[in-house]
C-alpha positions as CSV (number, residue, x, y, z in Angstrom):
1,M,-10.4,12.6,17.6
2,T,-12.9,11.3,15.1
3,I,-12.8,8.0,13.2
4,L,-12.1,10.0,10.0
5,A,-9.1,11.6,11.7
6,A,-7.9,8.2,12.7
7,H,-8.2,7.0,9.1
8,R,-6.2,10.0,7.9
9,Q,-3.3,9.4,10.4
10,H,-1.0,6.9,8.7
11,S,2.2,7.9,10.4
12,R,5.0,5.4,10.1
13,R,6.1,6.3,13.6
14,F,4.3,5.1,16.7
15,E,5.6,6.2,20.1
16,D,8.9,4.4,20.9
17,F,8.6,1.8,18.1
18,K,11.2,1.9,15.4
19,Y,9.7,-0.3,12.7
20,V,6.1,-1.2,13.7
21,Y,3.1,1.1,13.5
22,P,-0.6,0.5,13.7
23,V,-3.1,2.2,11.4
24,L,-6.9,2.2,11.1
25,S,-7.1,1.2,7.5
26,R,-10.1,1.9,5.3
27,R,-9.0,-0.8,2.8
28,S,-8.3,-3.4,5.6
29,H,-11.6,-2.6,7.4
30,G,-9.8,-2.7,10.8
31,I,-6.3,-2.3,12.2
32,S,-3.4,-3.0,10.0
33,I,0.0,-3.4,11.6
34,G,2.6,-1.8,9.3
35,L,6.1,-3.1,9.2
36,N,8.4,-0.4,7.9
37,V,11.3,-2.3,6.4
38,N,12.6,0.8,4.5
39,P,13.3,3.3,7.3
40,D,16.0,4.9,5.1
41,K,13.2,6.0,2.7
42,A,15.2,4.7,-0.4
43,C,12.6,3.7,-3.0
44,N,12.6,2.5,-6.6
45,F,9.6,4.7,-7.4
46,D,9.1,8.4,-6.9
47,C,5.4,8.7,-7.1
48,I,4.0,12.2,-7.6
49,Y,1.5,11.7,-4.8
50,C,3.9,10.2,-2.2
51,Q,3.3,11.2,1.4
52,V,6.8,10.2,2.6
53,D,8.9,13.3,3.5
54,R,12.3,12.8,1.9
55,T,13.5,16.3,2.7
56,T,14.4,15.1,6.2
57,E,16.6,12.2,7.2
58,S,15.1,9.4,9.3
59,A,16.6,8.8,12.8
60,V,16.6,5.1,11.9
61,K,18.6,4.1,8.8
62,N,18.7,0.3,8.8
63,F,16.1,-2.4,9.3
64,D,16.9,-4.6,12.3
65,L,14.9,-7.8,12.0
66,V,15.5,-8.9,15.6
67,V,14.2,-5.6,17.0
68,A,11.3,-5.6,14.5
69,E,10.2,-9.0,15.7
70,E,10.2,-7.9,19.3
71,E,8.1,-4.8,18.4
72,L,5.7,-6.9,16.4
73,R,5.1,-9.2,19.3
74,D,4.5,-6.2,21.6
75,M,2.1,-4.6,19.2
76,L,0.1,-7.8,18.7
77,E,-0.3,-8.1,22.5
78,M,-1.4,-4.4,22.7
79,I,-4.2,-5.2,20.2
80,R,-5.1,-8.5,21.7
81,S,-5.4,-7.1,25.2
82,G,-7.3,-3.9,24.1
83,E,-4.5,-1.6,25.3
84,I,-4.3,0.0,21.9
85,A,-7.6,1.8,22.8
86,Q,-5.6,3.8,25.3
87,H,-3.4,5.4,22.6
88,E,-4.0,8.1,20.0
89,P,-5.4,8.0,17.4
90,F,-7.4,5.0,18.6
91,K,-9.1,6.3,21.8
92,S,-12.3,7.4,20.0
93,V,-12.5,4.5,17.6
94,P,-15.3,1.9,18.3
95,R,-14.0,-1.3,19.7
96,D,-15.3,-3.4,16.9
97,L,-13.0,-1.5,14.5
98,L,-10.0,-2.2,16.7
99,R,-9.8,-5.8,15.5
100,L,-6.6,-6.9,13.9
101,N,-7.0,-7.5,10.2
102,D,-3.5,-7.9,8.8
103,I,0.2,-7.3,9.2
104,A,1.4,-5.4,6.2
105,L,4.9,-5.0,4.7
106,S,4.7,-1.3,3.9
107,G,6.3,1.9,5.2
108,D,8.6,4.5,3.7
109,A,9.6,2.8,0.5
110,E,9.3,-0.5,-1.5
111,P,9.4,-3.6,0.6
112,T,10.6,-6.0,-2.1
113,T,14.0,-4.2,-2.1
114,L,14.6,-5.7,1.3
115,P,17.6,-8.1,1.1
116,N,16.2,-10.6,3.6
117,F,12.6,-10.5,2.3
118,A,11.9,-14.2,2.7
119,E,13.3,-14.3,6.2
120,T,11.2,-11.4,7.2
121,I,8.0,-13.1,5.9
122,S,8.9,-16.2,7.8
123,I,9.0,-14.3,11.1
124,M,5.7,-12.6,10.3
125,A,4.1,-15.9,9.6
126,R,5.5,-17.4,12.9
127,V,4.3,-14.7,15.2
128,K,1.0,-13.6,13.7
129,P,-2.4,-14.9,14.9
130,K,-3.7,-17.6,12.7
131,D,-6.7,-15.6,11.3
132,A,-4.6,-12.5,10.5
133,K,-3.4,-11.9,7.0
134,I,0.0,-11.0,5.8
135,V,-0.2,-8.3,3.2
136,L,2.5,-7.2,0.8
137,I,1.9,-3.7,-0.5
138,T,4.1,-3.4,-3.5
139,D,4.9,-1.3,-6.6
140,A,5.7,-4.6,-8.3
141,G,9.2,-3.5,-9.2
142,G,10.9,-6.3,-7.3
143,L,8.4,-9.2,-7.6
144,D,10.7,-11.0,-10.0
145,R,13.5,-11.3,-7.4
146,S,14.2,-14.9,-6.4
147,D,14.2,-14.1,-2.6
148,V,10.9,-12.3,-3.0
149,K,9.4,-15.3,-4.8
150,R,10.5,-17.5,-1.9
151,G,8.8,-15.1,0.5
152,L,5.6,-15.1,-1.6
153,E,5.5,-18.9,-1.3
154,I,5.6,-18.5,2.5
155,M,2.8,-16.0,2.3
156,D,0.7,-18.4,0.2
157,A,0.9,-20.9,3.0
158,N,0.1,-18.4,5.7
159,N,-3.0,-16.4,4.6
160,G,-1.0,-14.0,2.5
161,E,-2.2,-11.4,-0.1
162,V,-0.3,-9.4,-2.6
163,W,-1.6,-5.9,-3.1
164,A,0.1,-4.6,-6.3
165,K,0.1,-1.0,-7.4
166,L,-1.1,-0.2,-10.9
167,D,-1.8,3.5,-11.4
168,A,-1.8,3.7,-15.2
169,G,-2.8,2.1,-18.4
170,M,-0.4,3.8,-20.8
171,E,3.3,4.2,-20.4
172,D,3.4,8.0,-20.6
173,Y,0.9,8.3,-17.8
174,F,2.8,5.7,-15.8
175,K,6.0,7.8,-16.1
176,L,4.1,11.0,-15.1
177,I,2.5,9.4,-12.0
178,N,5.1,6.9,-10.7
179,R,8.4,8.5,-11.9
180,T,10.6,5.5,-12.0
181,K,13.4,4.1,-14.2
182,I,11.8,0.6,-14.1
183,P,10.1,0.0,-17.5
184,F,6.3,-0.1,-17.5
185,A,6.5,-3.4,-19.3
186,R,8.4,-5.0,-16.5
187,I,5.9,-3.8,-13.9
188,L,3.0,-5.3,-16.0
189,K,5.0,-8.6,-16.5
190,N,5.8,-8.9,-12.8
191,I,2.1,-8.4,-11.8
192,A,0.9,-10.9,-14.4
193,Q,3.4,-13.5,-13.4
194,T,2.6,-13.1,-9.8
195,A,-1.1,-13.4,-10.5
196,K,-0.6,-16.7,-12.4
197,V,0.4,-18.3,-9.1
198,R,-2.1,-16.7,-6.7
199,P,-5.1,-14.3,-6.9
200,I,-4.0,-10.7,-6.3
201,V,-5.4,-7.4,-5.3
202,I,-4.7,-4.3,-7.4
203,Q,-4.4,-0.9,-5.8
204,S,-4.9,2.0,-8.1
205,L,-4.6,5.7,-7.1
206,F,-6.1,8.3,-9.5
207,L,-6.0,12.0,-8.9
208,K,-6.2,15.4,-10.6
209,I,-3.1,17.3,-11.8
210,R,-3.8,21.0,-12.1
211,G,-7.5,20.2,-12.1
212,E,-7.4,17.4,-14.7
213,G,-8.0,13.8,-13.9
214,P,-7.1,10.7,-16.0
215,S,-8.6,10.8,-19.5
216,T,-11.3,8.5,-20.7
217,E,-8.8,6.8,-23.0
218,E,-6.3,6.3,-20.1
219,I,-8.9,4.5,-18.0
220,G,-9.9,2.4,-21.0
221,E,-6.3,1.3,-21.4
222,Y,-6.0,0.7,-17.7
223,C,-9.1,-1.6,-17.8
224,R,-7.5,-3.5,-20.8
225,R,-4.4,-4.1,-18.7
226,L,-6.5,-5.5,-15.9
227,R,-8.1,-8.0,-18.4
228,E,-4.7,-9.0,-19.6
229,I,-3.4,-9.6,-16.0
230,G,-6.2,-11.9,-15.0
231,N,-6.7,-13.7,-11.6
232,I,-7.5,-10.4,-9.8
233,K,-9.7,-10.9,-6.7
234,L,-10.3,-7.1,-6.2
235,V,-9.4,-3.7,-7.6
236,Q,-9.1,-0.9,-5.0
237,V,-9.8,2.4,-6.8
238,Y,-8.9,5.3,-4.6
239,T,-7.7,8.9,-4.6
240,I,-5.4,11.1,-2.5
241,A,-6.7,11.6,1.1
242,R,-3.5,13.1,2.6
243,K,-1.0,15.7,1.6
244,A,1.6,14.8,-1.0
245,L,5.1,15.6,0.2
246,T,6.9,15.4,-3.1
247,V,8.5,18.2,-5.1
248,V,8.1,18.4,-8.9
249,D,10.2,20.8,-10.9
250,G,10.8,22.8,-7.7
251,V,7.1,23.1,-6.8
252,P,5.5,21.2,-3.9
253,A,3.2,18.7,-5.4
254,W,0.4,19.4,-3.0
255,Q,0.0,22.8,-4.6
256,F,-1.3,21.3,-7.9
257,L,-2.6,17.9,-6.9
258,S,-6.2,17.3,-5.8
259,A,-8.5,14.4,-5.1
260,L,-11.1,13.0,-7.5
261,S,-14.6,13.6,-6.4
262,N,-16.6,10.7,-4.9
263,E,-18.5,10.4,-8.2
264,E,-15.3,10.3,-10.3
265,V,-14.0,7.5,-8.1
266,D,-17.3,5.6,-8.5
267,A,-17.2,6.1,-12.2
268,I,-13.7,4.5,-12.6
269,A,-14.7,1.6,-10.3
270,E,-17.8,1.0,-12.4
271,R,-15.7,0.9,-15.6
272,V,-13.4,-1.6,-14.0
273,R,-16.4,-3.8,-13.2
274,N,-17.9,-3.4,-16.7
275,E,-14.8,-3.4,-18.9
276,A,-12.4,-5.6,-17.0
277,G,-15.0,-7.9,-15.4
278,V,-13.3,-7.5,-12.0
279,K,-14.8,-6.7,-8.6
280,A,-13.9,-3.1,-7.6
281,E,-14.2,-1.1,-4.5
282,G,-13.9,2.7,-4.3
283,F,-12.2,4.7,-1.5
284,Y,-12.8,8.5,-1.4
285,G,-10.6,11.5,-0.6
286,N,-13.3,13.0,1.6
């Protein structure tokens, strides 16, 4: 198995683990341990490009923090000892890429919907190595919850980063891509309020729908939103690299979605640098 294949394998299931899974992350530049706090797959977004299969039920319905902590400790030891290199898809990955970069709240849905969010962050902070980050990968829909704000304060004291999704500049495009009942204005407010307290990372996925990518005007409005948010340490501009498992109007989304070219990703990243004045990094579909 090649390094590229390892990058493409982001399964939320790893052997006998219920909640913890390691991935070779392009954006983390190393191993990211995912903590799937939403095994029931219930999400507040229904993104058109989502790779979570919601046509089948998960064998695990509820998040058990006690079990998750045990699994997290076991996974940390596997990486520390080098045992992870004996497991697929990591067997062919160079050892220098098998370093632990972060523990990420991610998985099959939106982590800020977790009722005991702050308690979960506390446990992550307690068991992680000192130099490893805690990363919250979020659609920003729940960043205004009081328990989430308490969890973010714990993250701030323990090398934490918020990676907030922003896939649009205009409301119509937001509704087309993210398909949620949460108002776009609330998402923007949540991101901006969070960024007032700590610098954040913005994750933005752009793609082609029936051969058409986002318009020049759309990217212009997106850059304007970035300027308004402020205190952004990095914008990650990327495109689809794996098969979408959503269904739109009875049609599997993978039939009409496609990745931007490397040049198109680079062009958006360059506009972010020039128009929003923010550092940007591109990640390709190929």
